[in-house]
Backbone of each chain as nested JSON, in Angstrom:
{
  "chains": [
    {"id": "A", "residues": [
      {"number": 1, "name": "MET", "atoms": {"N": [-11.489, -10.96, 12.474], "CA": [-11.784, -10.661, 10.976], "C": [-10.716, -9.477, 9.959]}},
      {"number": 2, "name": "ARG", "atoms": {"N": [-9.747, -10.497, 8.776], "CA": [-8.641, -9.57, 8.559], "C": [-9.219, -8.611, 7.741]}},
      {"number": 3, "name": "PHE", "atoms": {"N": [-9.05, -7.543, 7.771], "CA": [-8.138, -6.37, 6.863], "C": [-7.31, -5.798, 6.182]}},
      {"number": 4, "name": "HIS", "atoms": {"N": [-8.123, -5.054, 4.551], "CA": [-6.313, -4.415, 3.686], "C": [-6.74, -2.947, 4.088]}},
      {"number": 5, "name": "VAL", "atoms": {"N": [-5.699, -2.73, 4.61], "CA": [-5.881, -0.686, 4.69], "C": [-4.99, -0.148, 3.591]}},
      {"number": 6, "name": "LEU", "atoms": {"N": [-5.544, 1.162, 2.547], "CA": [-4.514, 1.647, 1.87], "C": [-5.074, 3.292, 2.709]}},
      {"number": 7, "name": "VAL", "atoms": {"N": [-3.98, 3.764, 2.508], "CA": [-3.379, 4.771, 2.987], "C": [-3.182, 5.491, 1.903]}},
      {"number": 8, "name": "HIS", "atoms": {"N": [-3.388, 7.04, 1.694], "CA": [-1.938, 8.056, 0.651], "C": [-2.94, 8.862, 0.6]}},
      {"number": 9, "name": "LEU", "atoms": {"N": [-1.809, 10.245, 0.55], "CA": [-1.185, 10.959, 0.455], "C": [-3.293, 11.457, -0.199]}},
      {"number": 10, "name": "LYS", "atoms": {"N": [-3.464, 12.701, 0.095], "CA": [-4.752, 13.758, -0.597], "C": [-4.156, 14.068, -1.882]}},
      {"number": 11, "name": "PRO", "atoms": {"N": [-4.898, 14.05, -2.849], "CA": [-4.388, 14.384, -4.488], "C": [-3.693, 15.08, -4.665]}},
      {"number": 12, "name": "ASP", "atoms": {"N": [-4.32, 16.561, -3.465], "CA": [-3.919, 17.605, -3.705], "C": [-3.098, 18.082, -2.917]}},
      {"number": 13, "name": "VAL", "atoms": {"N": [-2.07, 16.874, -1.891], "CA": [-0.44, 16.823, -0.799], "C": [0.454, 16.97, -1.683]}},
      {"number": 14, "name": "LEU", "atoms": {"N": [1.157, 17.216, -2.299], "CA": [3.011, 16.977, -2.734], "C": [3.061, 15.919, -1.892]}},
      {"number": 15, "name": "ASP", "atoms": {"N": [3.44, 14.919, -2.88], "CA": [4.178, 13.883, -3.016], "C": [5.602, 13.688, -3.08]}},
      {"number": 16, "name": "ALA", "atoms": {"N": [6.586, 14.321, -1.996], "CA": [7.491, 14.315, -2.452], "C": [8.279, 12.667, -2.484]}},
      {"number": 17, "name": "GLN", "atoms": {"N": [8.128, 12.076, -1.362], "CA": [8.753, 10.664, -2.194], "C": [8.68, 9.874, -3.848]}},
      {"number": 18, "name": "GLY", "atoms": {"N": [6.902, 9.868, -3.545], "CA": [6.56, 9.691, -4.843], "C": [7.141, 10.457, -6.638]}},
      {"number": 19, "name": "GLN", "atoms": {"N": [7.587, 11.909, -6.498], "CA": [8.01, 12.038, -7.248], "C": [9.827, 12.028, -7.188]}},
      {"number": 20, "name": "ALA", "atoms": {"N": [10.424, 11.523, -6.104], "CA": [12.18, 11.156, -5.357], "C": [11.999, 9.072, -6.08]}},
      {"number": 21, "name": "ILE", "atoms": {"N": [10.906, 8.541, -6.072], "CA": [10.958, 7.838, -6.932], "C": [10.325, 7.423, -8.336]}},
      {"number": 22, "name": "GLU", "atoms": {"N": [9.799, 8.316, -9.046], "CA": [9.485, 8.208, -10.42], "C": [10.98, 8.852, -10.509]}},
      {"number": 23, "name": "GLN", "atoms": {"N": [10.955, 9.495, -10.303], "CA": [12.683, 10.313, -10.805], "C": [13.957, 9.176, -10.894]}},
      {"number": 24, "name": "ALA", "atoms": {"N": [13.575, 8.481, -10.144], "CA": [14.704, 7.155, -9.751], "C": [14.381, 6.157, -10.959]}},
      {"number": 25, "name": "ILE", "atoms": {"N": [13.349, 5.753, -10.996], "CA": [12.156, 4.76, -11.959], "C": [12.902, 6.057, -13.46]}},
      {"number": 26, "name": "HIS", "atoms": {"N": [12.597, 6.476, -13.826], "CA": [13.817, 7.275, -15.205], "C": [14.677, 6.907, -15.264]}},
      {"number": 27, "name": "SER", "atoms": {"N": [15.477, 7.077, -14.256], "CA": [17.268, 7.069, -14.739], "C": [17.913, 5.883, -14.285]}},
      {"number": 28, "name": "ALA", "atoms": {"N": [16.459, 4.704, -13.878], "CA": [16.743, 3.118, -14.123], "C": [16.962, 2.732, -15.794]}},
      {"number": 29, "name": "GLY", "atoms": {"N": [16.081, 4.297, -16.958], "CA": [15.081, 4.129, -17.584], "C": [13.997, 3.811, -17.858]}},
      {"number": 30, "name": "TYR", "atoms": {"N": [13.026, 3.574, -16.978], "CA": [11.721, 3.791, -17.371], "C": [11.018, 4.643, -17.677]}},
      {"number": 31, "name": "GLU", "atoms": {"N": [10.741, 5.46, -18.987], "CA": [10.556, 6.728, -19.12], "C": [9.384, 6.621, -19.725]}},
      {"number": 32, "name": "SER", "atoms": {"N": [8.292, 5.573, -19.676], "CA": [7.314, 5.872, -19.602], "C": [5.932, 5.822, -18.362]}},
      {"number": 33, "name": "VAL", "atoms": {"N": [7.291, 5.883, -17.155], "CA": [6.188, 5.856, -16.689], "C": [6.336, 7.251, -15.871]}},
      {"number": 34, "name": "HIS", "atoms": {"N": [4.858, 7.603, -15.33], "CA": [4.634, 8.836, -14.834], "C": [3.489, 9.333, -13.488]}},
      {"number": 35, "name": "SER", "atoms": {"N": [3.42, 9.885, -12.785], "CA": [2.223, 10.312, -12.385], "C": [2.476, 9.275, -10.697]}},
      {"number": 36, "name": "LEU", "atoms": {"N": [3.338, 8.511, -10.523], "CA": [3.668, 8.19, -9.543], "C": [2.634, 8.747, -8.263]}},
      {"number": 37, "name": "ARG", "atoms": {"N": [2.2, 8.069, -7.824], "CA": [1.554, 8.676, -5.618], "C": [2.42, 7.402, -5.251]}},
      {"number": 38, "name": "VAL", "atoms": {"N": [3.08, 7.752, -3.747], "CA": [2.896, 6.926, -3.225], "C": [2.297, 6.172, -1.896]}},
      {"number": 39, "name": "GLY", "atoms": {"N": [1.806, 4.99, -1.231], "CA": [1.156, 5.013, 0.261], "C": [1.53, 3.979, 0.568]}},
      {"number": 40, "name": "LYS", "atoms": {"N": [0.483, 3.789, 1.941], "CA": [0.609, 2.931, 2.779], "C": [-0.105, 1.446, 2.46]}},
      {"number": 41, "name": "SER", "atoms": {"N": [-0.072, 0.282, 2.569], "CA": [-1.012, -1.002, 2.329], "C": [-0.624, -1.549, 4.307]}},
      {"number": 42, "name": "PHE", "atoms": {"N": [-1.509, -1.849, 4.884], "CA": [-1.715, -2.673, 5.936], "C": [-2.39, -3.556, 5.866]}},
      {"number": 43, "name": "TYR", "atoms": {"N": [-2.146, -4.838, 6.245], "CA": [-3.243, -6.249, 6.25], "C": [-3.584, -6.235, 8.302]}},
      {"number": 44, "name": "LEU", "atoms": {"N": [-4.172, -6.105, 8.712], "CA": [-4.337, -6.777, 9.977], "C": [-5.918, -7.317, 9.973]}},
      {"number": 45, "name": "ASP", "atoms": {"N": [-5.393, -7.882, 12.134], "CA": [-6.542, -8.872, 11.767], "C": [-7.581, -7.591, 12.926]}},
      {"number": 46, "name": "VAL", "atoms": {"N": [-8.225, -7.52, 12.97], "CA": [-9.868, -7.232, 14.283], "C": [-10.059, -8.631, 15.15]}},
      {"number": 47, "name": "ASP", "atoms": {"N": [-9.882, -8.929, 16.158], "CA": [-10.786, -9.491, 16.714], "C": [-12.101, -8.801, 17.343]}},
      {"number": 48, "name": "ALA", "atoms": {"N": [-13.28, -9.223, 17.0], "CA": [-14.387, -8.546, 17.875], "C": [-15.516, -10.101, 17.545]}},
      {"number": 49, "name": "ASP", "atoms": {"N": [-16.527, -9.124, 18.05], "CA": [-17.808, -10.787, 18.343], "C": [-18.255, -10.858, 16.975]}},
      {"number": 50, "name": "ASN", "atoms": {"N": [-18.488, -9.855, 16.089], "CA": [-19.17, -9.593, 14.606], "C": [-18.812, -8.926, 13.767]}},
      {"number": 51, "name": "PRO", "atoms": {"N": [-18.921, -8.928, 12.626], "CA": [-18.515, -8.73, 11.04], "C": [-18.695, -6.975, 10.992]}},
      {"number": 52, "name": "ALA", "atoms": {"N": [-19.746, -6.437, 11.802], "CA": [-20.241, -5.504, 11.98], "C": [-19.404, -4.456, 13.151]}},
      {"number": 53, "name": "ASP", "atoms": {"N": [-19.124, -5.65, 14.076], "CA": [-18.189, -4.357, 15.086], "C": [-16.965, -4.898, 14.64]}},
      {"number": 54, "name": "ALA", "atoms": {"N": [-16.511, -5.368, 13.855], "CA": [-14.858, -5.708, 12.995], "C": [-14.706, -4.349, 12.226]}},
      {"number": 55, "name": "ARG", "atoms": {"N": [-15.639, -3.548, 11.881], "CA": [-16.049, -2.493, 10.945], "C": [-16.274, -1.563, 11.415]}},
      {"number": 56, "name": "ASP", "atoms": {"N": [-16.898, -1.499, 12.341], "CA": [-16.621, 0.12, 13.451], "C": [-15.56, 0.943, 13.814]}},
      {"number": 57, "name": "GLU", "atoms": {"N": [-14.893, -0.927, 14.441], "CA": [-12.906, -0.808, 15.291], "C": [-11.806, -0.223, 13.506]}},
      {"number": 58, "name": "ILE", "atoms": {"N": [-12.532, -1.35, 12.868], "CA": [-11.338, -0.604, 11.613], "C": [-11.289, 1.12, 11.335]}},
      {"number": 59, "name": "GLU", "atoms": {"N": [-12.887, 0.989, 11.137], "CA": [-12.925, 2.329, 10.844], "C": [-12.041, 3.554, 11.711]}},
      {"number": 60, "name": "ARG", "atoms": {"N": [-12.479, 3.152, 13.29], "CA": [-11.848, 4.018, 13.754], "C": [-10.581, 3.906, 13.953]}},
      {"number": 61, "name": "LEU", "atoms": {"N": [-10.215, 3.406, 14.303], "CA": [-8.404, 2.724, 13.657], "C": [-8.28, 3.801, 12.864]}},
      {"number": 62, "name": "CYS", "atoms": {"N": [-8.293, 3.717, 11.354], "CA": [-7.45, 4.031, 10.453], "C": [-8.014, 5.358, 11.082]}},
      {"number": 63, "name": "ALA", "atoms": {"N": [-9.376, 6.134, 11.321], "CA": [-9.156, 7.537, 11.051], "C": [-8.555, 8.522, 12.235]}},
      {"number": 64, "name": "GLU", "atoms": {"N": [-8.332, 7.269, 13.326], "CA": [-7.18, 8.106, 14.893], "C": [-6.056, 8.023, 14.714]}},
      {"number": 65, "name": "THR", "atoms": {"N": [-5.391, 6.41, 13.562], "CA": [-4.597, 6.002, 13.951], "C": [-3.298, 5.869, 12.703]}},
      {"number": 66, "name": "LEU", "atoms": {"N": [-4.6, 5.107, 11.611], "CA": [-3.191, 4.77, 10.688], "C": [-3.246, 5.936, 9.095]}},
      {"number": 67, "name": "CYS", "atoms": {"N": [-4.322, 7.064, 9.484], "CA": [-4.285, 7.937, 8.571], "C": [-4.289, 9.125, 9.135]}},
      {"number": 68, "name": "ASN", "atoms": {"N": [-3.796, 10.016, 8.683], "CA": [-3.413, 11.102, 9.237], "C": [-4.615, 12.608, 8.368]}},
      {"number": 69, "name": "PRO", "atoms": {"N": [-6.116, 12.334, 8.483], "CA": [-6.725, 12.84, 7.966], "C": [-7.116, 14.272, 7.198]}},
      {"number": 70, "name": "LEU", "atoms": {"N": [-5.41, 14.951, 8.159], "CA": [-5.488, 16.813, 7.766], "C": [-5.507, 16.156, 6.153]}},
      {"number": 71, "name": "ILE", "atoms": {"N": [-4.211, 15.472, 5.98], "CA": [-3.705, 15.272, 4.402], "C": [-3.445, 13.989, 3.903]}},
      {"number": 72, "name": "GLU", "atoms": {"N": [-4.214, 12.494, 4.366], "CA": [-4.167, 11.906, 3.696], "C": [-5.491, 11.022, 4.068]}},
      {"number": 73, "name": "THR", "atoms": {"N": [-6.015, 9.82, 2.694], "CA": [-7.195, 9.657, 2.89], "C": [-6.864, 7.651, 2.872]}},
      {"number": 74, "name": "PHE", "atoms": {"N": [-7.762, 7.653, 3.489], "CA": [-7.85, 6.109, 3.907], "C": [-8.861, 4.964, 2.88]}},
      {"number": 75, "name": "THR", "atoms": {"N": [-8.19, 3.955, 2.538], "CA": [-9.686, 2.76, 2.157], "C": [-9.108, 1.786, 3.165]}},
      {"number": 76, "name": "TYR", "atoms": {"N": [-10.79, 0.701, 3.412], "CA": [-10.382, -0.466, 3.268], "C": [-11.56, -1.817, 3.183]}},
      {"number": 77, "name": "GLU", "atoms": {"N": [-10.808, -2.967, 3.127], "CA": [-11.946, -3.691, 2.764], "C": [-12.067, -4.925, 3.831]}},
      {"number": 78, "name": "ALA", "atoms": {"N": [-12.834, -6.045, 3.18], "CA": [-12.105, -7.318, 4.405], "C": [-11.102, -7.92, 3.285]}},
      {"number": 79, "name": "ALA", "atoms": {"N": [-9.776, -8.284, 3.862], "CA": [-8.97, -9.455, 3.144], "C": [-9.431, -11.304, 3.361]}},
      {"number": 80, "name": "PRO", "atoms": {"N": [-8.501, -11.937, 3.074], "CA": [-8.466, -13.104, 3.028], "C": [-8.089, -13.893, 4.024]}},
      {"number": 81, "name": "ALA", "atoms": {"N": [-8.082, -14.408, 5.096], "CA": [-7.708, -14.43, 6.432], "C": [-6.279, -15.066, 6.359]}}
    ]},
    {"id": "B", "residues": [
      {"number": 1, "name": "MET", "atoms": {"N": [-1.945, 3.522, -19.446], "CA": [-2.697, 2.912, -18.392], "C": [-2.259, 2.897, -17.101]}},
      {"number": 2, "name": "ARG", "atoms": {"N": [-3.177, 2.796, -16.071], "CA": [-2.974, 3.125, -14.433], "C": [-2.881, 1.908, -14.075]}},
      {"number": 3, "name": "PHE", "atoms": {"N": [-2.09, 1.952, -13.07], "CA": [-1.683, 0.205, -12.243], "C": [-1.94, 0.849, -11.059]}},
      {"number": 4, "name": "HIS", "atoms": {"N": [-2.518, 0.16, -9.972], "CA": [-1.668, 0.236, -8.779], "C": [-1.397, -0.967, -8.17]}},
      {"number": 5, "name": "VAL", "atoms": {"N": [-0.001, -0.81, -7.422], "CA": [0.847, -1.885, -7.236], "C": [0.593, -1.756, -5.62]}},
      {"number": 6, "name": "LEU", "atoms": {"N": [1.912, -3.383, -5.468], "CA": [1.497, -3.204, -3.317], "C": [2.435, -4.189, -3.502]}},
      {"number": 7, "name": "VAL", "atoms": {"N": [3.801, -3.58, -2.519], "CA": [4.829, -4.071, -2.576], "C": [4.641, -4.277, -0.78]}},
      {"number": 8, "name": "HIS", "atoms": {"N": [5.241, -6.448, -0.901], "CA": [5.018, -6.229, 1.009], "C": [6.189, -7.535, 1.185]}},
      {"number": 9, "name": "LEU", "atoms": {"N": [6.311, -6.953, 2.151], "CA": [7.317, -8.731, 2.577], "C": [7.105, -10.0, 2.427]}},
      {"number": 10, "name": "LYS", "atoms": {"N": [7.916, -10.719, 2.41], "CA": [7.553, -12.141, 2.158], "C": [7.039, -12.712, 3.776]}},
      {"number": 11, "name": "PRO", "atoms": {"N": [5.712, -13.49, 4.006], "CA": [5.625, -13.62, 4.623], "C": [6.435, -14.048, 6.077]}},
      {"number": 12, "name": "ASP", "atoms": {"N": [7.495, -14.929, 5.986], "CA": [9.002, -15.171, 6.332], "C": [9.228, -14.514, 6.852]}},
      {"number": 13, "name": "VAL", "atoms": {"N": [9.431, -13.807, 6.246], "CA": [10.657, -11.686, 6.754], "C": [9.384, -11.517, 7.735]}},
      {"number": 14, "name": "LEU", "atoms": {"N": [10.72, -11.045, 8.79], "CA": [10.562, -10.517, 9.688], "C": [10.226, -8.399, 9.388]}},
      {"number": 15, "name": "ASP", "atoms": {"N": [8.67, -8.354, 10.0], "CA": [8.372, -7.001, 9.502], "C": [8.734, -5.918, 10.935]}},
      {"number": 16, "name": "ALA", "atoms": {"N": [9.778, -5.442, 10.686], "CA": [10.042, -4.582, 12.28], "C": [9.026, -3.194, 12.274]}},
      {"number": 17, "name": "GLN", "atoms": {"N": [8.591, -2.652, 10.888], "CA": [8.108, -1.656, 10.898], "C": [6.247, -2.229, 11.07]}},
      {"number": 18, "name": "GLY", "atoms": {"N": [6.106, -3.038, 10.511], "CA": [4.813, -3.564, 11.401], "C": [4.444, -3.834, 13.072]}},
      {"number": 19, "name": "GLN", "atoms": {"N": [5.368, -4.552, 13.253], "CA": [5.284, -4.912, 14.913], "C": [5.618, -3.605, 15.546]}},
      {"number": 20, "name": "ALA", "atoms": {"N": [6.49, -2.43, 15.306], "CA": [6.452, -1.246, 15.607], "C": [4.92, -0.113, 15.862]}},
      {"number": 21, "name": "ILE", "atoms": {"N": [4.523, -0.626, 14.412], "CA": [2.786, -0.048, 14.238], "C": [1.501, -0.536, 15.135]}},
      {"number": 22, "name": "GLU", "atoms": {"N": [1.448, -1.751, 15.393], "CA": [1.181, -2.78, 16.097], "C": [1.424, -2.356, 17.488]}},
      {"number": 23, "name": "GLN", "atoms": {"N": [2.639, -2.201, 18.296], "CA": [2.617, -1.59, 19.423], "C": [2.292, -0.84, 19.492]}},
      {"number": 24, "name": "ALA", "atoms": {"N": [2.71, 0.091, 18.973], "CA": [1.802, 2.037, 19.189], "C": [0.608, 1.42, 18.912]}},
      {"number": 25, "name": "ILE", "atoms": {"N": [0.007, 0.881, 18.185], "CA": [-1.521, 0.735, 17.69], "C": [-2.151, 0.507, 19.316]}},
      {"number": 26, "name": "HIS", "atoms": {"N": [-1.719, -1.061, 19.793], "CA": [-1.873, -1.311, 21.812], "C": [-1.918, 0.396, 21.939]}},
      {"number": 27, "name": "SER", "atoms": {"N": [-0.832, 0.537, 22.419], "CA": [-1.137, 1.672, 23.128], "C": [-1.463, 3.035, 23.147]}},
      {"number": 28, "name": "ALA", "atoms": {"N": [-2.314, 2.622, 22.08], "CA": [-3.417, 3.696, 21.791], "C": [-4.616, 3.184, 22.355]}},
      {"number": 29, "name": "GLY", "atoms": {"N": [-4.358, 2.051, 22.566], "CA": [-5.652, 1.48, 23.086], "C": [-6.685, 0.566, 22.776]}},
      {"number": 30, "name": "TYR", "atoms": {"N": [-6.108, 0.499, 21.584], "CA": [-6.634, -0.963, 20.173], "C": [-6.28, -2.496, 20.435]}},
      {"number": 31, "name": "GLU", "atoms": {"N": [-6.832, -2.962, 21.315], "CA": [-6.311, -4.302, 21.782], "C": [-6.277, -5.572, 20.982]}},
      {"number": 32, "name": "SER", "atoms": {"N": [-7.505, -4.67, 20.443], "CA": [-8.222, -6.308, 19.82], "C": [-7.034, -6.397, 17.785]}},
      {"number": 33, "name": "VAL", "atoms": {"N": [-6.626, -5.771, 17.61], "CA": [-5.521, -5.159, 16.318], "C": [-3.988, -6.331, 16.382]}},
      {"number": 34, "name": "HIS", "atoms": {"N": [-4.244, -7.318, 15.418], "CA": [-3.072, -8.117, 15.648], "C": [-2.341, -8.608, 14.458]}},
      {"number": 35, "name": "SER", "atoms": {"N": [-1.325, -9.324, 14.155], "CA": [-0.481, -10.233, 13.191], "C": [-0.184, -9.257, 11.911]}},
      {"number": 36, "name": "LEU", "atoms": {"N": [-0.37, -7.56, 12.422], "CA": [-0.244, -6.123, 11.371], "C": [1.26, -6.5, 9.965]}},
      {"number": 37, "name": "ARG", "atoms": {"N": [0.775, -6.149, 9.278], "CA": [2.263, -6.239, 8.335], "C": [1.865, -5.133, 7.252]}},
      {"number": 38, "name": "VAL", "atoms": {"N": [3.266, -4.079, 6.819], "CA": [2.66, -3.45, 6.349], "C": [3.279, -3.44, 4.965]}},
      {"number": 39, "name": "GLY", "atoms": {"N": [3.062, -2.469, 4.318], "CA": [4.041, -2.684, 2.739], "C": [3.524, -1.141, 1.761]}},
      {"number": 40, "name": "LYS", "atoms": {"N": [3.962, -1.002, 1.282], "CA": [3.651, 0.008, 0.118], "C": [2.651, -0.513, -1.424]}},
      {"number": 41, "name": "SER", "atoms": {"N": [2.071, 0.84, -1.31], "CA": [1.27, 0.999, -2.529], "C": [1.915, 1.992, -3.399]}},
      {"number": 42, "name": "PHE", "atoms": {"N": [1.417, 1.624, -4.735], "CA": [1.517, 2.492, -5.504], "C": [0.481, 2.264, -6.569]}},
      {"number": 43, "name": "TYR", "atoms": {"N": [0.713, 4.533, -7.135], "CA": [-0.338, 4.261, -8.362], "C": [0.325, 4.926, -9.692]}},
      {"number": 44, "name": "LEU", "atoms": {"N": [0.181, 4.434, -10.859], "CA": [1.366, 5.011, -11.453], "C": [0.78, 4.729, -12.953]}},
      {"number": 45, "name": "ASP", "atoms": {"N": [0.753, 5.949, -13.605], "CA": [0.324, 5.798, -15.267], "C": [1.894, 4.854, -15.81]}},
      {"number": 46, "name": "VAL", "atoms": {"N": [1.282, 3.841, -16.601], "CA": [2.789, 3.598, -18.074], "C": [1.748, 3.577, -19.218]}},
      {"number": 47, "name": "ASP", "atoms": {"N": [2.702, 4.76, -20.018], "CA": [2.32, 5.017, -21.391], "C": [3.019, 4.007, -22.015]}},
      {"number": 48, "name": "ALA", "atoms": {"N": [2.145, 3.042, -23.176], "CA": [2.329, 2.542, -24.24], "C": [1.692, 2.293, -24.673]}},
      {"number": 49, "name": "ASP", "atoms": {"N": [1.638, 1.545, -26.289], "CA": [0.753, 1.403, -27.273], "C": [-0.471, 0.884, -27.081]}},
      {"number": 50, "name": "ASN", "atoms": {"N": [-0.403, 0.166, -25.993], "CA": [-1.777, -1.129, -26.188], "C": [-1.383, -1.813, -24.286]}},
      {"number": 51, "name": "PRO", "atoms": {"N": [-2.715, -2.443, -24.365], "CA": [-2.406, -2.571, -23.003], "C": [-1.36, -3.393, -22.335]}},
      {"number": 52, "name": "ALA", "atoms": {"N": [-1.389, -4.502, -23.599], "CA": [-0.482, -5.62, -23.403], "C": [0.936, -5.671, -23.357]}},
      {"number": 53, "name": "ASP", "atoms": {"N": [1.392, -4.157, -23.991], "CA": [3.273, -4.281, -23.808], "C": [2.877, -3.214, -22.303]}},
      {"number": 54, "name": "ALA", "atoms": {"N": [1.862, -2.497, -21.914], "CA": [1.842, -1.377, -20.518], "C": [1.861, -2.451, -19.4]}},
      {"number": 55, "name": "ARG", "atoms": {"N": [1.273, -4.254, -19.921], "CA": [1.829, -4.272, -18.438], "C": [2.946, -5.526, -18.281]}},
      {"number": 56, "name": "ASP", "atoms": {"N": [3.611, -5.646, -20.041], "CA": [4.663, -5.593, -19.257], "C": [5.78, -5.201, -19.222]}},
      {"number": 57, "name": "GLU", "atoms": {"N": [5.364, -3.647, -19.119], "CA": [6.792, -2.739, -18.492], "C": [5.983, -2.371, -17.533]}},
      {"number": 58, "name": "ILE", "atoms": {"N": [4.726, -2.917, -16.613], "CA": [4.983, -2.722, -15.423], "C": [4.856, -4.082, -14.321]}},
      {"number": 59, "name": "GLU", "atoms": {"N": [5.27, -5.019, -15.247], "CA": [6.058, -5.824, -14.787], "C": [6.955, -6.358, -14.445]}},
      {"number": 60, "name": "ARG", "atoms": {"N": [7.817, -5.558, -15.514], "CA": [8.976, -5.895, -15.43], "C": [9.712, -4.838, -14.595]}},
      {"number": 61, "name": "LEU", "atoms": {"N": [8.904, -3.392, -14.638], "CA": [9.374, -1.876, -13.623], "C": [8.807, -3.021, -12.378]}},
      {"number": 62, "name": "CYS", "atoms": {"N": [8.023, -3.941, -12.102], "CA": [7.551, -4.239, -10.832], "C": [8.74, -5.054, -10.394]}},
      {"number": 63, "name": "ALA", "atoms": {"N": [9.254, -6.047, -11.096], "CA": [10.341, -6.98, -10.194], "C": [11.811, -6.096, -10.818]}},
      {"number": 64, "name": "GLU", "atoms": {"N": [11.865, -5.536, -11.706], "CA": [13.145, -4.516, -11.1], "C": [13.595, -3.358, -10.06]}},
      {"number": 65, "name": "THR", "atoms": {"N": [12.944, -2.619, -10.225], "CA": [12.677, -1.471, -9.653], "C": [11.568, -1.391, -8.142]}},
      {"number": 66, "name": "LEU", "atoms": {"N": [10.474, -1.288, -8.181], "CA": [9.936, -1.585, -7.172], "C": [10.038, -2.746, -5.91]}},
      {"number": 67, "name": "CYS", "atoms": {"N": [10.188, -3.437, -6.365], "CA": [10.306, -4.632, -5.354], "C": [12.021, -5.274, -5.106]}},
      {"number": 68, "name": "ASN", "atoms": {"N": [11.986, -6.324, -4.348], "CA": [12.991, -6.357, -3.893], "C": [12.709, -7.918, -3.582]}},
      {"number": 69, "name": "PRO", "atoms": {"N": [12.776, -8.877, -4.69], "CA": [12.267, -10.172, -4.894], "C": [13.294, -10.985, -3.455]}},
      {"number": 70, "name": "LEU", "atoms": {"N": [13.884, -11.059, -3.023], "CA": [15.072, -11.473, -2.171], "C": [14.07, -11.196, -1.002]}},
      {"number": 71, "name": "ILE", "atoms": {"N": [13.219, -10.513, -1.144], "CA": [12.784, -10.805, 0.507], "C": [11.031, -10.11, -0.18]}},
      {"number": 72, "name": "GLU", "atoms": {"N": [10.753, -9.46, -1.051], "CA": [9.396, -9.459, -1.186], "C": [9.3, -9.487, -1.965]}},
      {"number": 73, "name": "THR", "atoms": {"N": [7.18, -9.308, -2.216], "CA": [6.128, -9.963, -3.394], "C": [5.869, -8.536, -3.82]}},
      {"number": 74, "name": "PHE", "atoms": {"N": [5.145, -9.048, -4.941], "CA": [4.248, -7.777, -4.94], "C": [3.382, -8.545, -6.413]}},
      {"number": 75, "name": "THR", "atoms": {"N": [2.387, -7.66, -6.428], "CA": [1.187, -7.947, -7.064], "C": [0.542, -6.579, -7.675]}},
      {"number": 76, "name": "TYR", "atoms": {"N": [-0.383, -6.248, -9.059], "CA": [-0.455, -5.454, -9.526], "C": [-1.826, -5.136, -9.934]}},
      {"number": 77, "name": "GLU", "atoms": {"N": [-2.749, -4.601, -10.369], "CA": [-4.182, -4.494, -11.992], "C": [-4.002, -3.38, -11.417]}},
      {"number": 78, "name": "ALA", "atoms": {"N": [-5.592, -2.912, -12.83], "CA": [-5.386, -2.461, -13.581], "C": [-5.757, -1.447, -12.689]}},
      {"number": 79, "name": "ALA", "atoms": {"N": [-5.419, -0.204, -12.796], "CA": [-6.51, 1.028, -12.075], "C": [-7.38, 2.464, -12.441]}},
      {"number": 80, "name": "PRO", "atoms": {"N": [-8.578, 2.403, -11.951], "CA": [-9.378, 4.375, -12.652], "C": [-8.264, 4.948, -13.179]}},
      {"number": 81, "name": "ALA", "atoms": {"N": [-8.747, 5.617, -13.824], "CA": [-7.337, 6.416, -15.28], "C": [-7.973, 8.302, -13.823]}}
    ]}
  ]
}
């Protein structure tokens, strides 16, 4: 089963990378852009006997490996194969 | 208008970072995971007079700054404010 996972810093955590990208975008002439936040996007397959097991596995995988729950949040959804 | 942008390497471009993450995940005991691809996720606001202008701006922004069209593709959609 294929999943799409998004991992972003929590809203109250400083996003230094996002601020740097926003400044670079302004320097390139795009003054209309603001409040940019950057995160990670993952597409991955999870082998499991059934969709419920696959969802249990992706939930654990996100919480334990892809995301640092102290400063980040994650969302996931099934993705086209 | 707030947008969510995803930038990923084209399918035929080697994703060394994705491979490294997949190996680390396997080392952590998640053997069921494979075909992992990693990319970037952006949330950002674009100030514009109307939604059509905002979409023109985000399209140009993606093509000219957030994405390297030689090796990456992008998708975007309107996001909740």
